[in-house]
C-alpha positions in Angstrom: -38.9 -38.2 180.5 -36.5 -35.4 180.4 -34.0 -35.0 177.5 -30.6 -34.1 178.7 -28.7 -31.1 177.3 -26.2 -33.4 175.6 -28.9 -35.5 173.9 -30.7 -32.3 172.8 -27.4 -30.9 171.4 -26.7 -34.2 169.6 -30.2 -34.2 168.1 -29.7 -30.6 166.9 -26.3 -31.5 165.4 -27.9 -34.5 163.6 -30.6 -32.4 162.1 -28.1 -29.8 160.9 -26.0 -32.6 159.3 -29.1 -34.0 157.6 -30.1 -30.6 156.2 -26.6 -30.0 154.9 -26.4 -33.4 153.2 -29.8 -32.8 151.7 -28.7 -29.4 150.4 -25.5 -30.9 149.0 -27.5 -33.3 147.0 -30.3 -30.9 146.0 -28.4 -27.8 145.0 -26.3 -29.5 142.2 -29.5 -31.0 140.9 -31.2 -27.7 140.8 -28.2 -26.0 139.1 -28.1 -28.8 136.5 -31.8 -28.5 135.9 -31.6 -24.7 135.4 -28.6 -25.1 133.0 -30.5 -27.8 131.1 -33.6 -25.6 130.9 -31.5 -22.7 129.6 -29.8 -24.8 127.0 -33.1 -26.4 125.9 -34.8 -23.0 125.6 -31.9 -21.6 123.6 -32.0 -24.5 121.2 -35.8 -24.3 120.8 -35.5 -20.5 120.1 -32.8 -21.2 117.5 -34.8 -23.9 115.8 -37.9 -21.6 115.7 -35.8 -18.8 114.2 -34.4 -21.1 111.5 -37.9 -22.4 110.7 -39.3 -18.8 110.5 -36.4 -17.8 108.2 -37.1 -20.7 105.9 -40.8 -19.9 105.8 -40.0 -16.2 105.1 -37.7 -17.2 102.2 -40.3 -19.6 100.8 -43.0 -16.9 100.9 -40.7 -14.3 99.4 -39.8 -16.7 96.5 -43.5 -17.6 95.9 -44.5 -13.9 95.7 -41.6 -13.2 93.5 -42.6 -16.0 91.1 -46.2 -14.9 90.9 -45.2 -11.2 90.4 -42.7 -12.2 87.7 -45.3 -14.2 85.8 -47.9 -11.4 86.0 -45.3 -8.9 84.9 -44.2 -11.2 82.1 -47.8 -11.7 80.9 -48.5 -8.0 80.8 -45.2 -7.2 79.1 -45.9 -9.8 76.4 -49.4 -8.4 75.7 -48.6 -4.7 75.9 -47.9 -4.7 72.1 -51.1 -6.6 71.1 -53.7 -5.1 68.8 -56.3 -4.7 71.6 -54.0 -2.7 73.8 -52.8 -0.7 70.8 -56.5 0.2 70.1 -57.0 1.2 73.7 -53.9 3.4 73.6 -55.0 5.1 70.4 -58.5 5.8 71.6 -59.4 9.2 73.2 -62.8 8.1 74.3 -64.6 4.8 74.0 -67.9 5.1 72.0 -70.6 2.6 72.5 -70.3 1.2 69.0 -66.7 0.1 69.7 -67.7 -1.7 72.9 -66.5 -5.0 71.4 -63.0 -3.6 71.1 -63.1 -2.5 74.7 -64.4 -5.9 75.7 -61.5 -7.6 73.9 -59.0 -5.3 75.6 -60.6 -6.0 78.9 -60.4 -9.8 78.4 -56.7 -9.4 77.5 -56.1 -7.2 80.6 -58.0 -9.7 82.7 -55.5 -12.4 81.8 -55.5 -16.1 82.4 -57.2 -17.6 85.4 -54.2 -17.6 87.7 -54.1 -13.8 87.5 -57.7 -13.7 88.9 -56.4 -14.8 92.3 -54.0 -11.9 92.5 -55.5 -9.0 90.5 -59.1 -7.9 91.3 -59.0 -4.3 90.0 -56.8 -2.4 87.7 -56.7 0.9 85.9 -55.5 1.6 82.4 -53.7 4.9 82.4 -53.0 6.3 78.9 -50.0 8.6 79.4 -50.0 9.6 75.7 -53.6 10.7 75.6 -54.1 11.5 79.3 -56.9 9.0 79.7 -57.8 7.0 82.7 -59.9 3.9 82.6 -60.7 2.1 85.9 -61.7 -1.5 85.2 -63.1 -4.1 87.6 -62.2 -7.6 86.6 -65.3 -9.3 85.3 -65.4 -12.9 86.5 -68.2 -13.9 84.1 -66.2 -12.7 81.1 
């Protein structure tokens, strides 16, 4: 069974037409898929950026609220008797330990400050004193 030249040429032509028709259907689908993927990735990126900006703003606001409340607490208590005693004292003798303890308790602050302040130092600019204090959790 020999295939004639004409039949062979016709078969080759049919294969070429089939491949071209297949490409005409597949290429637009591939282009549409690539465009859809690009649009989807751009939208996901934009949504992620917006989400991260919202989280950043929320964290910034939370930190600002906490720092403002801590600042307000220490400003309110900076004129108390305990802090006044600590400012006036050159050195702290053992017999006045209760005054130091009261000043420490005041500097320690309420319980919400414990979460944010672990150590602090009292620097007396008038007398040139420095008093490092570790927050006592049992106090």
